[in-house]
Residue, then its C-alpha position, 0 to 999 in steps of 0.5 A: m618344910k624345915q629342912v627345905r627352908k634350912e637349905g635355902e637359907k644356907h644357900r642365901v648365906s653362901a651367896r652373902n659370903h661370896r659377896r663379902d669375899a669379892l668386895d674384900m678382894l675388890e677393896a684390896l686391889e683399890s688399896e693397891k692401886e691396881i684398880s681405880e675408884d671408878d673400877l671399884r664402884r662399878a665392880t662393886e655394883k655388879v657384885e651386888e647385882l649378882t648377889k641380889d639375882y642369885i638370892h632371887k633365884v634361890d627364893q624362887i626355887l625355895k618357893i617351888k620346893e615348898d609347894e611340892v612338899m606341901a602338895v605331898 
């Protein structure tokens, strides 16, 4: 169980790191005037939505794996 939870947390952290990198990149584009503030806001919302979905999927898989481990 510990190993399963550790792997799940590792994937959640990875998703958050990718979110941070994407937001940093978007802010850099906006500061260089390559995208507008509206584009930045829309892209930020999309990144947040995708991150939330990914973490939810990781949690679902984690729950399934925990159930499998407990069944054995």
